[in-house]
N, C-alpha and C positions, 0 to 999 in steps of 0.2 A: 504493499499500499504506500502511497505517496506521502511524504512527510508534510506536515503543516506547521504554521507558526501559531504559537499561543503567547499571549502577553499579559502583562499586569502582574503584580506581586502575588495576589491570591492564586491565580491560575498556575503560575510557574512554581511557586513553592508547594502547592498541592501535588503537582506532578513529580516534584523532586521527592517528596514524602512517599508517594504511592507507587511510582514507577520510574525512578530516576534513570534506569537503563534505557528507557524509551527516549531520552533526550540526547540528540546528537551534539548540540552545543547551545549555550546561552550567550546572547548578545546583551551587553549592558552599556548604558550611557556613561562614557568615561568621566564626565564632570560630576557625576552624582556619587558622593561618598558618605551619605548619612547612615545612621545606625541600621535602618531597614535593609539598605543595599548591602552593607557589611555583613549583616546576618545572612542574607541570601548568598553572598559569595563564599561565606564559610560553609554553608549547607552544600553548595555545588562542589566545593573542594572535597568535603567529606564523602560525597557521593562519587567522586571521580569524573565529574562532568566538566568538559572544557568550556571556559569562559572567554569570550572575545570582547575587547573594549571597542566601542563604536561611538560615532557622533550621533546626536539626537536626530538630525535630519536623515540619517541612514535608516534608523529605526522607523521613522515616520513613512519612509518609502517602502520598507519591508511589509508593514501591516496596514498601510493606507490610512492611518490616523495618528494624532499626537497623544492619544490617551493610553499610551503603553506603560506610563510611569517609569520609563527608562530601562525596561527589562523585557527582552523577547526571546523565546526559545524555539529552536527547530527541532520538532519531535515527531515520532512516529504515532499514528492513531493507535489507541488502546483496543485491546481485544475484548470488548464487552459483547454480551449477547446482541445479535443483530437481526434476529427474526423472532416471531412470536412463539413458534413451536419450541425453539431452543430455550427461550426465556421461561416459558411456562413449565417446561419439564424440570427446570432448576428451582422454581419457587416452592418454599416450604410454607404451609398455611395458606390462608385464602389470599389470592392475588389482590393487590391494590395498584391499579394502573391509572395513568392520566393521559387523556386523548386531547390534542390541541388541534383544533380545526381552523386552519388558515391564519396562523400568527405571523405577521409580516414584520414586526419590530424586533430586531435582534436583542434589544434590551429587555423587552418582555419575555422573550424566549429564555434568555439566560436566567432571569429572575424566577421564571417558572421551573426550570431545572433545579435551581438552588432550593426552592421550596419543596420540590419533590424528594430531593435528597433529604432534607431535614425531617420531612414527615414519614419517610420510609417507603415511598412509592417504589414499586419494582421496576417500573419503566415509564418513559414518555413515548407516546405513539403519534406521529405526525404524518400527514399526507405529503406525497412527493411534490405535488403541484400546489400553486397558491399558498406557499409558505416560505419563510425566510431562509430556513436551513441553518445548520450548525456552523456558523462562520466564526471568525476570530473574535468579533465584538461579543457575540452571544457567549463564547467560551470564557471571555474575561469576566463578564457580569455573573456568570454561573459560579465563579469563585471556587473552582475545583470540582463542582457537581457534574460537569461534563465528563469527568474521568471516573465517576462512580455510578451514574444513573444511566442504564441503557437507553439509548436514543434510537428508536426504530422507525424508519421511513417506509410507508407503504404505498403502493400504486393506486389502490382503490380503498378508500377509507370506509365507505359503506359496507363493502364486502368484508373487510377486516372486522368491522363491528358485528356483522352477522356471524362471522367465525367465532368471535368471542362469545356470543349468545349460545352458540352450539356447545361450548365449554361450560356453560352455566355461569358465566360472568355477567353480572347485572350492570346495565348501562345507565348511568345517572347523569343526565345533562343539566347544566346551570343555565337558567333563562330568567331574565328579569320579570316576565309576565307569567311565570309558572304559579299556579294557585297554591301549591304546597311548599313550605319552606324547608331548608335542608335539615333543620333539627327534628323534622317529622320522618325523615328518611332513615333507612337502615343501611349503614355503610360498613357494618362489621363482617359481612359475608364477602365472597368474591365480587369485586366490582371494579368498574372503570368510570372514572369522573371525566365528563366530556365538557370542554370549554370551548367557546366560539372565539371569533377574531375580535380585535380591539373595538372595531366600530360597528360591524354587522352582526355579531354573534355567530351562532352555528348556521351553516347552510341548511336549506330546507330538508334535504335527504338525510343529513346527519341528525337533525332534530327528530325526524320521524322515526329514525332507527333507534332512538334511546327507548329504554323501557320505562323511564320515569324522568320527569322534569321538576327541578326544584329551584327556588329562588333564595337569595340571601336577604334576610330582613334589613331594611334600611330605615334607621330611626330619625335621620337628619334631612337636610335640604338636598343632599347629593343623591342622584337617582341610581347610579351604578358605580361599581369599583373597577379599577384597572384590572386587567385579566390576571396578572401575576398575583395581585392581593386577593382576588376572588378565589384563585386556585389555592392559595394559602388557607384561606377560611374553610374551603371544602375539604382539603386534605387533612387538615388538623382536626376537623369534626370526625372524619373517618378514623384518624389515629386515636382520638379520645374514646370513641365507641369501642375500638378493638382492645384498647388497654382495659376498659371497664369490664369486658367480657373474658379477659385472659385468666 
């Protein structure tokens, strides 16, 4: 598999901790010598990873943004489960999945991955088309979660959802207009939480394929939440219910 750049302190230090052997080299901004950078350099040295000093403008060109914090790693993709059959065969206990339908903002995708990791979701499933993809910005925002949460891309999302139903996995979609709120739903069994895009929500077929639609109660003037925040609310409700029944 082709190497890719990951950048930012969280993403690079997480890779150093979990899979240092996958990093070919780390480029760091020569002018930056603060404690955070010195700690990263020490970690790279201990792991035997080559460090190359570079100018900030070169790092900008490598990743296409200035938000790299002065650290870029050239690394191999990790070998997480890449298809549903492989993943579900490995899961112990009731699966908890997240389906993201048409997320186009890499910051939202990265934040959703971070929440999925924190809540113990077994995978994030996304369609191949009409979605941003796991690019360098999403990886940075994920703060290491892109290395720990399987990110599974599927060609036909509705068909994949039907396949999950055949495995007795309950599909619970989040929708602002759903008559039932999420605190009335049962997330303790095998389930996949389905979230729509930032502006339009779930596509029609995705929505129709869900077994249940739930809303997040909104007590203030704001009508809806950012997709990553809404993902966190739903995933942690699932986590709470599962802990209560353990």
